[in-house]
C-alpha positions, -999 to 999 in steps of 0.1 A, spaced: 259 -433 606 231 -409 613 211 -412 645 179 -434 645 147 -417 638 125 -413 669 87 -416 670 63 -415 699 40 -445 705 10 -428 688 31 -420 657 45 -455 656 10 -471 658 -3 -448 631 26 -453 607 37 -488 616 39 -501 580 60 -471 570 83 -476 600 88 -513 590 97 -502 554 124 -479 569 138 -507 590 138 -530 560 161 -506 542 185 -507 570 174 -478 592 169 -480 630 138 -466 646 134 -456 682 100 -456 699 95 -433 728 69 -427 755 66 -393 771 98 -383 753 119 -411 767 132 -438 744 118 -472 754 125 -495 723 146 -497 692 134 -514 660 164 -527 640 167 -548 609 172 -585 613 201 -600 594 192 -634 579 213 -663 591 236 -676 564 236 -714 560 265 -726 540 255 -759 525 280 -761 497 316 -771 501 342 -749 485 321 -717 488 353 -699 500 377 -716 476 404 -692 465 395 -667 492 413 -684 521 450 -694 524 464 -716 551 502 -716 554 520 -749 553 535 -743 587 500 -734 603 502 -762 628 538 -756 639 541 -735 670 572 -715 680 591 -732 708 583 -705 734 545 -708 728 547 -746 727 566 -746 760 540 -722 775 513 -748 767 534 -778 779 537 -793 745 574 -801 746 583 -832 763 
């Protein structure tokens, strides 16, 4: 990944719309004051809301013995009586 582009405050103010377009395409932009970085503008990743059941059907496999613990691990958790 290449380093973030850096702009001083004046450039950022003048070209704000262009900077946002760069961020929307996945780039990161650093804003600096007197040559020192003070802020980073990064793309937001939208939250994924899964509302439909079965969206991952066929992509996930749960073994039949999933709930069975080996004796040594069960003992470590005090699960054998």
